N, C-alpha and C positions, 0 to 999 in steps of 0.2 A: 346066210352070211350078212352081217350088218353093212349098211352103206357107209363108206369111209368119208365121203365128202359131198356136201351140198353147195352148189353155186347158186347165188340169188342175184337176179338182175331187177333193178327198179327202173321203170320207164314212164315217161309221160310226154307225149307229142314230140318225140325225138326219133323219128323213124330212121333217119340217116345214121345217127349214132348207134341205134339199136342194131342196124344191119352190120356195122363194124364189130360190135360186141358178139353178135351171133356168129359171124365168120371166124373170129378168134376162138370162141368156145367150141364150135363144130370142128375146127381143125386140130384140136389138141390130140396128140398121139396117145395119151392115156385118157380114156373116156368112160371109166366105170364110176361115174358120178351121177348124182341126182341134180336136175336143173329146174329151178323154179323162177318164173317171171311174174312180177307183180306190176301190173300196168294201171295207171291212174284214170283209165277211161279215155284213152287217146282217140283223137278224131282225125289224125293225119295218115292213117293206114298202118300204124304200128300194130294194132290189134290183129289185123289180117296177116301181118308178117309173123307174129307169134304163132298163129294157127297153122302156118305152113312149115314151121320148124320142127322136124321130127325129134330133135334132141331135147325139146322141152318136156319135162316130166309132168309138171303141173303149172297152171297159170290162172290168174284172174285178171279181169279188166273191169274196174269199178272205181268210183270216186273215192279218194282218201283225203285225209286231213293234212297231209304233208309227207315229206320223204321218210321221216322216222316212223310214222304210222305205217307206211308201206313196207319199210324194212322189218318192222315187228310182225307184220302179216306173214312175210316170207319166213321169218324164224319159226313162227308157230306151225307153219306147214312143213318145215324141214324135218328130215329123219336121219340125215348124215351125222357122223360123229363130229365132224368139223364143218364150219360154214365159212365161205368167203363171199364177199359182195363184189360183183363186177357190173356196175350200173351202166346204163346205155351211154355209149360214147367212150367207155373205158374198155381196154382189151389186154390180154396177156402179152407179155414181152415177146414171146415166140411160141411156136407150136409145141415145144417140149417142156414147158414150165411144169405142168402137172405131172408129167412123167418123172421129172427130176425130184419133185417135192413129195409125191404121194407116199414114198417109202418112209418118210419121216413123220407121217400122220399116224403115230402109233399109240396115242392116248397117254403117253408119258409126260407130255407137255401141254399146258393149257392154251397157250397162244404162240403160234409160230409166225414170224413176220420177216419180210424181205425188203428189198430196195424197190424204188419206183422211179419212173420217168414222168415228170409233170410236163404237160404240153397244152397248147391251145392253138386255134386256127390262125392267130396273129403272129405265130412264129416263136412264141415263148417255149423254152425247153430248159428243164433243170432236173438233174439226177439227185434224188433224195436217198441218202444212205443213213438210216438210223443206227445208233450205237448198239453194241452187243450187250452192254449193261444199261438197263433202264432205271433211271433214278427219278425221284420226285423233282429234282432240279431240272432234269431234261424235260419232263412233262410240263413244267411251269412255263417254259418258253417254246415247246415243240410238241411233237406227238407222233403217233404211228398212223400211217395211211391205211384205212381199213380195206382198200382194194388190194393191198399187199399183205394182208393178215389172214391167217387161218385160225379161227376161234373155235374152241371146243363148244359145241352147241349147249351142253348142260350148264355152262357158266351163266347163260342168260336166265335159265330157270332157277339156278341156285342163288344168283345175285339179284339182277334186275334186267328188264328189257330197256331199250332205248327210251329216253325221256321225250315224249312227243310234244312237250311244251317248248322244246328248243328247236331252232331252225338250222343251227350250224354245228353245235358242239356236243351233241348227245353221244356220238361215237368216242370223242375225246374223253368225256365223262366216264364212259364205260371202261376205257383202257386205264385211266389214271386211278380210278377207284379199285378196279379188279387187281391191278398190279401193286399199287402203293398202299392200299388199305387191306385187301383180302389176300395179298401175297400169292396171287395167281402165278404159276410158273410160266416161263417164256423162253424162247430161243430165237436168235437171229439166224435166218437162212442166208447163206452166202450165194444168193441168187437175186437177179432182178425179176420181179414178179409181174409188173404191169406197166402199161402206159395209162396214166391217170389224166383224164380230161379236166384241165384246170381252168374251166370257164363257167363253172356253176356258181351257185349263190355264195359259197364261201370265198370265192376268188374276186368278187366284185368289191372295189374300194368303198362303195357306199354302204356296204354291210359290215364294215370293220367295227362300227359302234355295237352292233348286235353281237358280233364275234367276241369282243372284249367283255361286254356286259354278261354274256352267258358264262364265259370262263370265270369271271369274278364271282358270280353266283355259286358256281360249282365249288370253287376253292373255299369260299366262306362256309358253304354247307358241310363240306367234309373235312377241311384241313385248316380251319381258322386259327387253331392254336400254333400252327407252324409258320404262318405267313411272315411274321416279323423276323424270325430266325432265317427264313429263306431269303429275305431282302439282304440281310448281312452276308449270307453265303454268296449271293449274286455279286455284291460289292467286292467280295474277296477274289472274284475272278477278274477284276480289273487289272490290266497289265501292270500298272504301277505297284499295286499290292503284291502281285506275284513276283515282281522284281525285289521287293523288300524281303519276301519269304526266301528268295534265292540267296540274298546277301546273308541271311541268318545262318546259312550253312557254313559260313566262314567266320570263325570267332573274332579275329582281329578286325575285319571289315565291319562286323556286326557291332562291336564296341564303338568304333568310329561313328557309325550311323546313329547309334543311340545317343552318343554325345552331341551330335549335330541336331538331332530332334529335340533334345533337352534345351539346347541353346536357343532354338527357334521358339520353343514354348515359353521362354522367359519374356518374350515380347508380345505374348498373346494373353487373352483372358484365361483364367485358371481352368484347366481341363478337368472335367469330372467324368468318371466312368459310370455308365448306366448300371443300376443295380437290379432292374427288372427286365 
């Protein structure tokens, strides 16, 4: 019988966080999964913690070139139909998460994703609930948390592995391209999957420049032809524009509004519609 799920944990010198992750995974009521730990050569006792955990199926502790290099190592070692990343410091929402989700890992859907609780030691807490319908517009300003996503392993082999040149946005790149370009199928799980430790590199304000630069590179690489139209779409979401579209539903009110717009335009430079 094939392995339905592989859990992958990435760790580097975060023994305390790794212990929390281990406790959560070891306590899952459904435990028929493969568990892989990729450690970056920790010197804080994390390696010894991995050696003592009987739930760990396979692990390595060696220097890597970054988080996405480590994640790709884990993917290449995985044999489960689906993969979920639960990195050191992250943990499942409760002990029954996998029990509730595993029946839906039936290979009919490429990516299953649920809700997340973002937190850090400073008291930050936010519940992230992604939409049931994933659009290009949604990914433009948001994304799926990979600690709350079960990804069919074959997608990485069929499409591409995480781009190791990126520091923050390679998982976002994978999701937006897989769903918006390759039409990977997806399903929103009506479950909160994880607590996500929001204190890593992507959460630091000083890394916002890297974050936006990487996303811009990805958008220009794959979706450059759509970006101008997308900006118009984003503008259409402005409250005032939506109010205008609401008025359009009422013929008399719409005629009055058009008359008022025409009156205002008389006092402005001539308006020209864009042709391109």
